[in-house]
Structure formats: structure tokens, C-alpha cells
DSSP file (Angstrom, degrees, kcal/mol; ACC not computed):
  #  RESIDUE AA STRUCTURE BP1 BP2  ACC     N-H-->O    O-->H-N    N-H-->O    O-->H-N    TCO  KAPPA ALPHA  PHI   PSI    X-CA   Y-CA   Z-CA
    1    1 A X              0   0    0      0, 0.0     2,-0.2     0, 0.0     0, 0.0   0.000 360.0 360.0 360.0 131.7  -23.4   29.6    8.4
    2    2 A X        -     0   0    0      1,-0.1     2,-0.1     3,-0.0     3,-0.1  -0.494 360.0-114.9 -74.0 138.7  -20.3   27.6    7.7
    3    3 A X        -     0   0    0     -2,-0.2    -1,-0.1     1,-0.1   132,-0.1  -0.424  41.7 -91.8 -72.6 150.7  -18.5   28.5    4.4
    4    4 A X        -     0   0    0      1,-0.1     2,-1.3    -2,-0.1    -1,-0.1  -0.292  30.8-119.8 -65.2 146.0  -18.4   25.8    1.8
    5    5 A X     >  -     0   0    0      1,-0.2     4,-1.6    -3,-0.1     3,-0.5  -0.713  31.5-175.0 -86.0  92.0  -15.4   23.4    1.7
    6    6 A X  H  > S+     0   0    0     -2,-1.3     4,-2.8     1,-0.2     5,-0.2   0.786  75.0  62.7 -64.2 -29.3  -14.2   24.3   -1.8
    7    7 A X  H  > S+     0   0    0      1,-0.2     4,-2.5     2,-0.2    -1,-0.2   0.923 105.9  43.7 -63.8 -43.6  -11.5   21.6   -1.7
    8    8 A X  H  > S+     0   0    0     -3,-0.5     4,-2.4     2,-0.2    -1,-0.2   0.868 113.6  51.6 -71.9 -33.8  -14.0   18.7   -1.4
    9    9 A X  H  X S+     0   0    0     -4,-1.6     4,-2.5     2,-0.2     5,-0.2   0.955 112.2  46.4 -62.9 -48.8  -16.2   20.3   -4.1
   10   10 A X  H  X S+     0   0    0     -4,-2.8     4,-2.9     1,-0.2    -2,-0.2   0.920 113.4  48.5 -59.5 -45.2  -13.2   20.6   -6.4
   11   11 A X  H  X S+     0   0    0     -4,-2.5     4,-2.6     2,-0.2     5,-0.3   0.905 110.5  50.8 -65.9 -41.4  -12.1   17.0   -5.8
   12   12 A X  H  X S+     0   0    0     -4,-2.4     4,-2.2     1,-0.2    -1,-0.2   0.942 114.8  43.9 -58.5 -47.2  -15.5   15.6   -6.3
   13   13 A X  H  X S+     0   0    0     -4,-2.5     4,-2.7     2,-0.2    -2,-0.2   0.894 113.8  50.1 -66.2 -41.0  -15.9   17.4   -9.6
   14   14 A X  H  X S+     0   0    0     -4,-2.9     4,-2.2    -5,-0.2    -2,-0.2   0.921 112.8  45.4 -66.1 -44.2  -12.4   16.6  -10.7
   15   15 A X  H  X S+     0   0    0     -4,-2.6     4,-2.3     2,-0.2    -2,-0.2   0.930 114.8  48.2 -64.2 -44.8  -12.7   12.8  -10.0
   16   16 A X  H  X S+     0   0    0     -4,-2.2     4,-2.9    -5,-0.3     5,-0.2   0.916 111.1  50.6 -62.3 -43.0  -16.2   12.7  -11.6
   17   17 A X  H  X S+     0   0    0     -4,-2.7     4,-2.6     1,-0.2     5,-0.2   0.900 109.2  51.6 -62.6 -40.7  -14.9   14.6  -14.7
   18   18 A X  H  X S+     0   0    0     -4,-2.2     4,-1.9     2,-0.2    -1,-0.2   0.931 112.8  44.8 -61.8 -45.4  -12.0   12.2  -15.1
   19   19 A X  H  X S+     0   0    0     -4,-2.3     4,-2.2     1,-0.2    -2,-0.2   0.947 115.9  46.3 -61.9 -48.9  -14.3    9.2  -14.9
   20   20 A X  H  X S+     0   0    0     -4,-2.9     4,-2.7     1,-0.2    -2,-0.2   0.845 110.1  53.0 -67.9 -33.6  -16.8   10.7  -17.3
   21   21 A X  H  X S+     0   0    0     -4,-2.6     4,-2.1    -5,-0.2    -1,-0.2   0.919 110.3  47.6 -66.2 -42.6  -14.2   11.8  -19.8
   22   22 A X  H  X S+     0   0    0     -4,-1.9     4,-2.0    -5,-0.2    -2,-0.2   0.911 114.3  47.0 -64.3 -41.4  -12.7    8.3  -20.0
   23   23 A X  H  X S+     0   0    0     -4,-2.2     4,-1.4     1,-0.2     6,-0.2   0.922 110.1  53.2 -64.9 -43.9  -16.1    6.8  -20.4
   24   24 A X  H  <>S+     0   0    0     -4,-2.7     5,-2.4     1,-0.2     6,-0.8   0.881 108.0  52.2 -58.9 -38.4  -17.0    9.4  -23.1
   25   25 A X  H ><5S+     0   0    0     -4,-2.1     3,-1.4     1,-0.2    16,-0.6   0.951 110.2  45.8 -62.9 -49.6  -13.8    8.4  -25.0
   26   26 A X  H 3<5S+     0   0    0     -4,-2.0    -1,-0.2     1,-0.3    20,-0.2   0.677 113.2  51.2 -72.2 -14.5  -14.6    4.7  -25.0
   27   27 A X  T 3<5S-     0   0    0     -4,-1.4    -1,-0.3    15,-0.2    -2,-0.2   0.348 117.6-110.7-100.3   4.7  -18.2    5.4  -26.1
   28   28 A X  T X 5S+     0   0    0     -3,-1.4     3,-0.7    -4,-0.3    -3,-0.2   0.538  80.3 126.8  84.7   6.9  -17.2    7.6  -28.9
   29   29 A X  T 3 <S+     0   0    0     -5,-2.4    -4,-0.2     1,-0.2     3,-0.1   0.876  76.6  47.6 -65.9 -37.1  -18.4   10.9  -27.5
   30   30 A X  T 3  S-     0   0    0     -6,-0.8    -1,-0.2     1,-0.3     2,-0.2   0.538 129.5 -77.7 -81.5  -6.0  -15.0   12.6  -28.0
   31   31 A X    <   -     0   0    0     -3,-0.7    -1,-0.3    -7,-0.3    -3,-0.1  -0.698  60.3 -49.9 133.4 174.6  -14.8   11.3  -31.5
   32   32 A X  S >  S-     0   0    0     -2,-0.2     3,-2.3     1,-0.2     9,-0.2  -0.348  71.3 -76.4 -79.1 160.0  -14.0    8.2  -33.5
   33   33 A X  T 3  S+     0   0    0      1,-0.3    -1,-0.2     8,-0.2     8,-0.1  -0.321 121.5  27.9 -54.3 132.8  -10.9    6.0  -33.1
   34   34 A X  T 3  S+     0   0    0      4,-0.5    -1,-0.3     1,-0.4     3,-0.1   0.213  89.5 128.1  96.3 -14.2   -7.9    7.7  -34.6
   35   35 A X  S X  S-     0   0    0     -3,-2.3     3,-1.9     1,-0.1    -1,-0.4  -0.352  75.6 -76.3 -70.8 157.5   -9.3   11.3  -34.1
   36   36 A X  T 3  S+     0   0    0      1,-0.3    -1,-0.1    -3,-0.1     3,-0.1  -0.294 115.7   2.7 -56.8 131.9   -7.0   13.8  -32.4
   37   37 A X  T 3  S+     0   0    0      1,-0.2     2,-0.6    -3,-0.1    -1,-0.3   0.622  97.8 126.6  65.4  17.2   -6.9   13.3  -28.6
   38   38 A X    <   -     0   0    0     -3,-1.9    -4,-0.5     1,-0.2    -1,-0.2  -0.924  38.4-172.7-105.8 122.4   -9.1   10.2  -28.7
   39   39 A X  S    S-     0   0    0     -2,-0.6    -1,-0.2    -3,-0.1    -2,-0.1   0.913  80.0  -8.8 -79.2 -44.1   -7.6    7.2  -27.0
   40   40 A X        -     0   0    0     -9,-0.1   -14,-0.2    -7,-0.1    -7,-0.1   0.737  64.0-161.8-124.3 -52.1  -10.1    4.5  -28.0
   41   41 A X  S    S+     0   0    0    -16,-0.6     2,-0.3    -9,-0.2    -8,-0.2   0.178  73.8  19.5  84.1 -19.6  -13.2    6.0  -29.7
   42   42 A X  S >> S-     0   0    0    -10,-0.1     4,-1.4   -15,-0.1     3,-0.6  -0.974  85.6 -99.0-168.8 167.2  -15.3    2.9  -29.1
   43   43 A X  H 3> S+     0   0    0     -2,-0.3     4,-2.6     1,-0.2     5,-0.2   0.826 115.4  66.0 -66.1 -30.8  -15.5   -0.2  -26.9
   44   44 A X  H 3> S+     0   0    0      1,-0.2     4,-0.5     2,-0.2    -1,-0.2   0.871 110.3  36.2 -59.5 -37.1  -13.9   -2.3  -29.7
   45   45 A X  H <> S+     0   0    0     -3,-0.6     4,-0.6   -19,-0.1    -1,-0.2   0.694 115.1  56.8 -88.5 -20.3  -10.7   -0.4  -29.3
   46   46 A X  H >X S+     0   0    0     -4,-1.4     4,-2.0   -20,-0.2     3,-0.7   0.882  95.0  64.6 -75.7 -39.2  -11.0    0.0  -25.5
   47   47 A X  H 3X S+     0   0    0     -4,-2.6     4,-2.2     1,-0.3     5,-0.2   0.841  96.6  54.7 -61.7 -37.3  -11.2   -3.8  -24.7
   48   48 A X  H 3X S+     0   0    0     -4,-0.5     4,-1.9     1,-0.2    -1,-0.3   0.875 109.0  50.5 -61.4 -33.1   -7.7   -4.6  -26.0
   49   49 A X  H <X S+     0   0    0     -3,-0.7     4,-2.3    -4,-0.6    -2,-0.2   0.904 106.7  53.8 -67.3 -40.8   -6.4   -2.0  -23.6
   50   50 A X  H  X S+     0   0    0     -4,-2.0     4,-0.6     1,-0.2    -2,-0.2   0.917 109.3  49.0 -57.3 -43.2   -8.4   -3.5  -20.8
   51   51 A X  H >< S+     0   0    0     -4,-2.2     3,-0.6     1,-0.2    -1,-0.2   0.889 109.8  52.3 -63.6 -39.0   -6.7   -6.8  -21.6
   52   52 A X  H 3< S+     0   0    0     -4,-1.9     3,-0.5     1,-0.2    -2,-0.2   0.887 114.0  40.9 -65.9 -39.5   -3.3   -5.1  -21.6
   53   53 A X  H 3< S+     0   0    0     -4,-2.3    -1,-0.2     1,-0.2    -2,-0.2   0.406 118.1  49.1 -92.5   3.6   -3.8   -3.5  -18.2
   54   54 A X    X<  +     0   0    0     -3,-0.6     3,-2.0    -4,-0.6    -1,-0.2  -0.444  61.9 156.5-133.2  60.7   -5.4   -6.7  -16.7
   55   55 A X  T 3   +     0   0    0     -3,-0.5    -1,-0.1     1,-0.3     4,-0.1   0.645  68.1  67.0 -65.6 -12.4   -3.0   -9.4  -17.7
   56   56 A X  T 3  S+     0   0    0     -3,-0.1     2,-0.4     2,-0.1    -1,-0.3   0.580  86.0  83.3 -84.0 -10.7   -4.2  -11.6  -14.8
   57   57 A X  S <  S-     0   0    0     -3,-2.0    -3,-0.1    -6,-0.2     5,-0.1  -0.757  85.5-114.9 -94.6 140.2   -7.7  -12.0  -16.4
   58   58 A X    >>  -     0   0    0     -2,-0.4     3,-1.9     1,-0.1     4,-0.6  -0.373  31.3-109.6 -66.3 153.1   -8.4  -14.7  -19.0
   59   59 A X  G >4 S+     0   0    0      1,-0.3     3,-1.0     2,-0.2     4,-0.5   0.818 115.4  63.1 -54.3 -35.8   -9.4  -13.3  -22.4
   60   60 A X  G 34 S+     0   0    0      1,-0.2     4,-0.3     2,-0.1    -1,-0.3   0.722 102.9  49.3 -65.4 -21.1  -13.0  -14.5  -22.1
   61   61 A X  G <> S+     0   0    0     -3,-1.9     4,-2.4     1,-0.1    -1,-0.2   0.575  84.8  90.7 -92.4 -10.6  -13.5  -12.2  -19.1
   62   62 A X  H <X S+     0   0    0     -3,-1.0     4,-3.0    -4,-0.6     5,-0.2   0.889  84.1  51.5 -59.2 -44.6  -12.1   -9.0  -20.6
   63   63 A X  H  > S+     0   0    0     -4,-0.5     4,-2.6     1,-0.2     5,-0.3   0.924 112.2  47.6 -59.0 -40.5  -15.5   -7.7  -22.1
   64   64 A X  H  > S+     0   0    0     -4,-0.3     4,-2.5     2,-0.2    -2,-0.2   0.906 112.8  48.5 -64.7 -41.0  -17.1   -8.2  -18.7
   65   65 A X  H  X S+     0   0    0     -4,-2.4     4,-2.5     2,-0.2     5,-0.2   0.929 112.9  48.4 -63.8 -44.8  -14.2   -6.4  -17.0
   66   66 A X  H  X S+     0   0    0     -4,-3.0     4,-1.7    -5,-0.2    -2,-0.2   0.918 116.1  41.5 -62.6 -45.5  -14.4   -3.5  -19.5
   67   67 A X  H  X S+     0   0    0     -4,-2.6     4,-2.6    -5,-0.2     5,-0.2   0.868 113.5  53.2 -72.9 -35.8  -18.1   -3.0  -19.2
   68   68 A X  H  X S+     0   0    0     -4,-2.5     4,-2.6    -5,-0.3    -2,-0.2   0.925 110.3  47.5 -64.0 -43.5  -18.1   -3.4  -15.4
   69   69 A X  H  X S+     0   0    0     -4,-2.5     4,-2.5    -5,-0.2    -1,-0.2   0.886 111.6  51.7 -65.0 -36.8  -15.4   -0.8  -15.1
   70   70 A X  H  X S+     0   0    0     -4,-1.7     4,-2.0    -5,-0.2    -2,-0.2   0.941 112.3  44.1 -64.3 -47.8  -17.4    1.5  -17.4
   71   71 A X  H  X S+     0   0    0     -4,-2.6     4,-2.6     1,-0.2    -2,-0.2   0.905 113.7  51.8 -63.5 -41.5  -20.6    1.1  -15.5
   72   72 A X  H  X S+     0   0    0     -4,-2.6     4,-2.9    -5,-0.2     5,-0.2   0.912 108.9  50.0 -62.3 -42.7  -18.7    1.6  -12.2
   73   73 A X  H  X S+     0   0    0     -4,-2.5     4,-2.2     2,-0.2    -1,-0.2   0.890 111.6  48.2 -65.0 -38.7  -17.1    4.8  -13.4
   74   74 A X  H  X S+     0   0    0     -4,-2.0     4,-2.3     2,-0.2    -2,-0.2   0.941 114.4  46.0 -64.5 -46.8  -20.5    6.2  -14.5
   75   75 A X  H  X S+     0   0    0     -4,-2.6     4,-2.4     2,-0.2    -2,-0.2   0.922 114.4  46.9 -63.6 -45.2  -22.1    5.3  -11.2
   76   76 A X  H  X S+     0   0    0     -4,-2.9     4,-2.5     1,-0.2    -1,-0.2   0.902 111.6  51.6 -65.3 -40.4  -19.2    6.7   -9.1
   77   77 A X  H  X S+     0   0    0     -4,-2.2     4,-2.6    -5,-0.2    -1,-0.2   0.927 110.9  48.0 -60.9 -44.7  -19.1    9.9  -11.2
   78   78 A X  H  X S+     0   0    0     -4,-2.3     4,-2.2     1,-0.2     5,-0.3   0.923 111.9  49.3 -62.6 -44.3  -22.8   10.4  -10.7
   79   79 A X  H  X>S+     0   0    0     -4,-2.4     5,-1.9     1,-0.2     4,-1.3   0.906 113.5  46.4 -62.3 -41.7  -22.6    9.8   -6.9
   80   80 A X  H  <5S+     0   0    0     -4,-2.5    -2,-0.2     3,-0.2    -1,-0.2   0.899 110.7  53.1 -67.9 -40.3  -19.7   12.2   -6.6
   81   81 A X  H  <5S+     0   0    0     -4,-2.6    -2,-0.2     1,-0.2    -1,-0.2   0.920 119.1  32.6 -62.4 -45.0  -21.4   14.9   -8.7
   82   82 A X  H  <5S-     0   0    0     -4,-2.2    56,-2.3    -5,-0.2    -1,-0.2   0.613 107.2-123.6 -89.6 -11.1  -24.6   15.0   -6.6
   83   83 A X  T  <5 +     0   0    0     -4,-1.3    56,-2.6    54,-0.3     2,-0.5   0.901  53.4 155.5  72.6  41.0  -22.8   14.2   -3.4
   84   84 A X  S   <S-     0   0    0     -5,-1.9    -1,-0.2     1,-0.2     5,-0.2  -0.902  76.1 -12.0-104.6 125.2  -24.8   11.1   -2.6
   85   85 A X  S  > S+     0   0    0     -2,-0.5     4,-2.8     3,-0.1    -1,-0.2   0.932  86.3 172.8  50.3  48.4  -23.1    8.6   -0.3
   86   86 A X  H  >  +     0   0    0     -3,-0.4     4,-3.0     1,-0.2     5,-0.2   0.862  66.8  54.2 -59.7 -42.7  -20.0   10.6   -1.0
   87   87 A X  H  > S+     0   0    0      2,-0.2     4,-2.4     1,-0.2    -1,-0.2   0.934 113.1  43.3 -59.6 -46.3  -17.7    8.9    1.5
   88   88 A X  H  > S+     0   0    0      2,-0.2     4,-2.9     1,-0.2     5,-0.3   0.921 114.3  50.5 -64.6 -44.6  -18.5    5.5    0.0
   89   89 A X  H  X S+     0   0    0     -4,-2.8     4,-2.3     1,-0.2    -2,-0.2   0.903 112.4  47.4 -61.2 -41.3  -18.2    6.8   -3.6
   90   90 A X  H  X S+     0   0    0     -4,-3.0     4,-2.4    -5,-0.2    -1,-0.2   0.923 112.7  48.5 -66.0 -44.4  -14.8    8.4   -2.7
   91   91 A X  H  X S+     0   0    0     -4,-2.4     4,-2.0    -5,-0.2    -2,-0.2   0.940 114.2  45.3 -61.9 -47.6  -13.5    5.2   -1.1
   92   92 A X  H  X S+     0   0    0     -4,-2.9     4,-2.7     1,-0.2    -1,-0.2   0.878 111.0  54.3 -64.4 -36.8  -14.6    3.1   -4.0
   93   93 A X  H  X S+     0   0    0     -4,-2.3     4,-2.9    -5,-0.3     5,-0.3   0.911 106.2  52.8 -61.5 -42.0  -13.2    5.6   -6.5
   94   94 A X  H  X S+     0   0    0     -4,-2.4     4,-2.3     1,-0.2    -2,-0.2   0.915 111.8  44.9 -59.6 -43.2   -9.9    5.3   -4.6
   95   95 A X  H  X S+     0   0    0     -4,-2.0     4,-2.7     2,-0.2    -2,-0.2   0.902 113.2  50.1 -69.2 -40.2   -9.9    1.6   -5.0
   96   96 A X  H  X S+     0   0    0     -4,-2.7     4,-2.3     2,-0.2    -2,-0.2   0.938 114.3  45.0 -61.3 -46.3  -10.9    1.7   -8.6
   97   97 A X  H  X S+     0   0    0     -4,-2.9     4,-2.6     2,-0.2    -2,-0.2   0.872 112.6  51.0 -67.7 -36.3   -8.2    4.2   -9.4
   98   98 A X  H  X S+     0   0    0     -4,-2.3     4,-2.6    -5,-0.3     5,-0.2   0.920 110.6  49.1 -65.4 -42.7   -5.6    2.2   -7.4
   99   99 A X  H  X S+     0   0    0     -4,-2.7     4,-2.5     1,-0.2    -2,-0.2   0.909 112.1  49.1 -61.4 -41.1   -6.5   -1.0   -9.3
  100  100 A X  H  X S+     0   0    0     -4,-2.3     4,-3.0     2,-0.2    -2,-0.2   0.914 110.3  50.5 -64.3 -42.3   -6.2    0.9  -12.6
  101  101 A X  H  X S+     0   0    0     -4,-2.6     4,-2.3     2,-0.2    -2,-0.2   0.905 112.0  47.2 -62.4 -41.8   -2.8    2.3  -11.5
  102  102 A X  H  X S+     0   0    0     -4,-2.6     4,-2.5     2,-0.2    -2,-0.2   0.916 113.3  48.8 -65.4 -42.4   -1.6   -1.2  -10.6
  103  103 A X  H  X S+     0   0    0     -4,-2.5     4,-2.9     2,-0.2     5,-0.3   0.908 110.6  50.0 -63.6 -42.6   -2.9   -2.5  -13.9
  104  104 A X  H  X>S+     0   0    0     -4,-3.0     4,-3.2     2,-0.2     5,-1.2   0.915 111.1  50.2 -60.9 -42.0   -1.3    0.3  -15.9
  105  105 A X  H  X5S+     0   0    0     -4,-2.3     4,-0.7     3,-0.2     5,-0.2   0.922 115.1  42.9 -62.4 -44.1    2.0   -0.5  -14.1
  106  106 A X  H  <5S+     0   0    0     -4,-2.5    -2,-0.2   -53,-0.2    -1,-0.2   0.881 125.2  33.5 -68.7 -38.5    1.7   -4.2  -14.9
  107  107 A X  H  <5S+     0   0    0     -4,-2.9    -2,-0.2    -5,-0.2    -3,-0.2   0.816 137.6  10.1 -92.4 -31.9    0.6   -3.7  -18.5
  108  108 A X  H  <5S-     0   0    0     -4,-3.2    -3,-0.2    -5,-0.3     4,-0.2   0.467 109.7 -93.2-129.1  -5.8    2.3   -0.6  -19.7
  109  109 A X    >X< -     0   0    0     -5,-1.2     4,-1.0    -4,-0.7     3,-0.7  -0.056  36.7 -84.3 104.1 153.5    4.9    0.4  -17.1
  110  110 A X  H 3> S+     0   0    0      1,-0.2     4,-2.5    -5,-0.2     5,-0.2   0.778 118.1  68.5 -66.0 -27.3    4.9    2.6  -14.1
  111  111 A X  H 3> S+     0   0    0      1,-0.2     4,-3.4     2,-0.2    -1,-0.2   0.903  98.4  50.5 -60.6 -40.8    5.7    5.7  -16.1
  112  112 A X  H <> S+     0   0    0     -3,-0.7     4,-2.0     2,-0.2    -1,-0.2   0.882 110.6  49.5 -66.6 -35.7    2.3    5.7  -17.8
  113  113 A X  H  <>S+     0   0    0     -4,-1.0     5,-1.9     2,-0.2     6,-0.6   0.903 115.2  44.1 -67.1 -40.3    0.6    5.4  -14.4
  114  114 A X  H ><5S+     0   0    0     -4,-2.5     3,-1.5     1,-0.2    -2,-0.2   0.929 113.0  50.9 -68.0 -44.9    2.7    8.3  -13.1
  115  115 A X  H 3<5S+     0   0    0     -4,-3.4    -2,-0.2     1,-0.3    -1,-0.2   0.849 111.2  48.8 -61.9 -34.3    2.2   10.4  -16.3
  116  116 A X  T 3<5S-     0   0    0     -4,-2.0    -1,-0.3    -5,-0.2    -2,-0.2   0.435 105.4-132.1 -83.8   0.2   -1.6    9.8  -16.0
  117  117 A X  T <>5 +     0   0    0     -3,-1.5     4,-2.4    -4,-0.2    -3,-0.2   0.798  58.1 144.6  54.2  32.5   -1.5   10.9  -12.3
  118  118 A X  H  >< +     0   0    0     -5,-1.9     4,-2.3     2,-0.2   -17,-0.2   0.884  68.3  49.7 -71.8 -38.4   -3.5    7.8  -11.5
  119  119 A X  H  > S+     0   0    0     -6,-0.6     4,-2.5     2,-0.2    -1,-0.2   0.915 112.5  49.2 -63.9 -40.9   -1.8    7.2   -8.2
  120  120 A X  H  > S+     0   0    0      2,-0.2     4,-2.6     1,-0.2    -2,-0.2   0.911 110.7  49.5 -64.7 -42.3   -2.4   10.8   -7.3
  121  121 A X  H  X S+     0   0    0     -4,-2.4     4,-2.3     2,-0.2    -1,-0.2   0.902 110.9  50.6 -63.0 -40.3   -6.0   10.6   -8.2
  122  122 A X  H  X S+     0   0    0     -4,-2.3     4,-2.4     2,-0.2    -2,-0.2   0.934 110.9  48.4 -62.0 -46.5   -6.4    7.5   -6.1
  123  123 A X  H  X S+     0   0    0     -4,-2.5     4,-2.3     1,-0.2    -2,-0.2   0.890 110.5  51.8 -60.9 -40.2   -4.8    9.2   -3.2
  124  124 A X  H  X S+     0   0    0     -4,-2.6     4,-2.5     2,-0.2    -1,-0.2   0.897 108.8  50.5 -62.9 -40.7   -7.1   12.2   -3.6
  125  125 A X  H  X S+     0   0    0     -4,-2.3     4,-1.9     2,-0.2    -2,-0.2   0.919 110.6  48.9 -64.3 -43.1  -10.1   10.0   -3.6
  126  126 A X  H  X S+     0   0    0     -4,-2.4     4,-0.7     1,-0.2    -2,-0.2   0.893 111.8  49.8 -63.3 -38.2   -9.0    8.3   -0.4
  127  127 A X  H >< S+     0   0    0     -4,-2.3     3,-0.9     1,-0.2     4,-0.4   0.900 107.7  53.6 -66.1 -40.5   -8.4   11.7    1.1
  128  128 A X  H >< S+     0   0    0     -4,-2.5     3,-1.5     1,-0.3    -1,-0.2   0.875 102.2  59.2 -59.8 -37.6  -11.9   12.8    0.1
  129  129 A X  H 3< S+     0   0    0     -4,-1.9    -1,-0.3     1,-0.3    -2,-0.2   0.750 101.7  55.4 -64.1 -22.8  -13.3    9.8    1.8
  130  130 A X  T << S+     0   0    0     -3,-0.9    -1,-0.3    -4,-0.7    -2,-0.2   0.519  82.1 116.2 -87.8  -6.0  -11.8   11.0    5.1
  131  131 A X    <   -     0   0    0     -3,-1.5     3,-0.1    -4,-0.4    -3,-0.0  -0.272  57.6-149.8 -65.0 150.1  -13.5   14.4    4.9
  132  132 A X  S    S+     0   0    0      1,-0.2     2,-0.3   -45,-0.0    -1,-0.1   0.559  78.8  35.7 -95.8 -10.1  -16.0   15.2    7.6
  133  133 A X        -     0   0    0      2,-0.0     2,-0.5  -128,-0.0    -1,-0.2  -1.000  56.9-161.1-146.9 141.7  -18.2   17.5    5.5
  134  134 A X    >   -     0   0    0     -2,-0.3     3,-0.6    -3,-0.1     6,-0.4  -0.853  22.3-150.4-125.2  94.0  -19.3   17.5    1.8
  135  135 A X  T 3  S+     0   0    0     -2,-0.5     3,-0.1  -130,-0.3     4,-0.1  -0.240  77.1  15.0 -62.8 150.8  -20.5   21.0    0.9
  136  136 A X  T 3  S+     0   0    0      1,-0.2     2,-0.3     2,-0.1    -1,-0.2   0.905 100.1 133.1  50.3  49.9  -23.2   21.3   -1.8
  137  137 A X  S <> S-     0   0    0     -3,-0.6     4,-1.2     1,-0.1   -54,-0.3  -0.908  70.6-126.1-128.0 154.8  -24.0   17.6   -1.6
  138  138 A X  H  > S+     0   0    0    -56,-2.3     4,-1.8    -2,-0.3   -54,-0.2   0.841 111.5  65.4 -63.1 -33.5  -27.2   15.5   -1.3
  139  139 A X  H  > S+     0   0    0    -56,-2.6     4,-1.1     1,-0.2     3,-0.3   0.921 100.6  49.0 -54.5 -45.7  -25.6   14.0    1.8
  140  140 A X  H  4 S+     0   0    0     -6,-0.4    -1,-0.2     1,-0.2     3,-0.2   0.855 110.3  51.0 -64.7 -34.4  -25.7   17.4    3.6
  141  141 A X  H  < S+     0   0    0     -4,-1.2    -1,-0.2     1,-0.2    -2,-0.2   0.791 110.5  49.3 -72.6 -27.6  -29.4   17.8    2.6
  142  142 A X  H  < S+     0   0    0     -4,-1.8     2,-0.4    -3,-0.3    -1,-0.2   0.637  87.2  99.4 -87.9 -15.7  -30.3   14.3    4.0
  143  143 A X  S  < S-     0   0    0     -4,-1.1     2,-0.4    -3,-0.2    -4,-0.0  -0.567  70.6-136.9 -75.7 128.3  -28.6   14.8    7.3
  144  144 A X              0   0    0     -2,-0.4    -2,-0.1     1,-0.1    -1,-0.0  -0.705 360.0 360.0 -85.4 135.8  -31.0   15.7   10.1
  145  145 A X              0   0    0     -2,-0.4    -1,-0.1     0, 0.0    -2,-0.0   0.411 360.0 360.0-110.0 360.0  -29.7   18.4   12.3
């Protein structure tokens, strides 16, 4: 029996946790706006940030962009956690994180993207997509041998 690939497990969990923590913040799970260590606290405070890091979108599209990114992050986190279509989830996560890093750079400066390790997370997601095996995943259970 092959030993589990702990690196891919860790990366799947870390990416999923990052997505879910950000979603939890904007949905108020970590506390209300203004509480210690809470960036947004609700969608009302999150959407101006979405506008700031997406200066190329017209104001009327910002709520759709904010909610679409939220739903995408939840879906990608779930896929990574259970290991379903892991390669696709990792690839899409890499693109989402890269888009976020570019948006952060455009809206708040490259230092915030570097400080948030968003480029590194994106690179990790792309590397995860190149893996040949996903231990403890639904993908492994569905593969016929």
C-alpha cells in the first residue's frame, strides 16, 4: 500500500481553509464589522473592497462579482476538502487566487498581495493541479483499478 501524499493533503486543506475563512469573515461568522481581526464582518462592508480590487468593473456589477467570488470560494473549498475533481478545483483555485492577487495589486498595491501571500497560494494551487495522486480523496475512491 502506498503511503499517503501528505503534501497534497496539507495543500488541499490549507487552500480550502483560506477560502472558507475569507467567506466566513464576509458573512459575519468571525464577528461583526469592527471586531478584532475581522476585515469585513458582512457583505455590505466587503463589497466596497471588491470594487477597490476590481477597478475595471462598473459599479453596477460589483455585487455580482462579490457574490460570484463568494460562491466560487465555497464550491472550490468543498471540492478541495473532499477531493472531488481535485485537479480541476486546484486549477480553478489557482486562477481565482491569481485574479485576486492581480486585483489586490491594482487596487491596494503589490505589498498587500505579497503580505497576504496570495501569489504564493496561487502558485501552490497550480502545483497541486499538477499532482498525479490525491490521497484521502473522493477522486481516489472513484478511480477504477
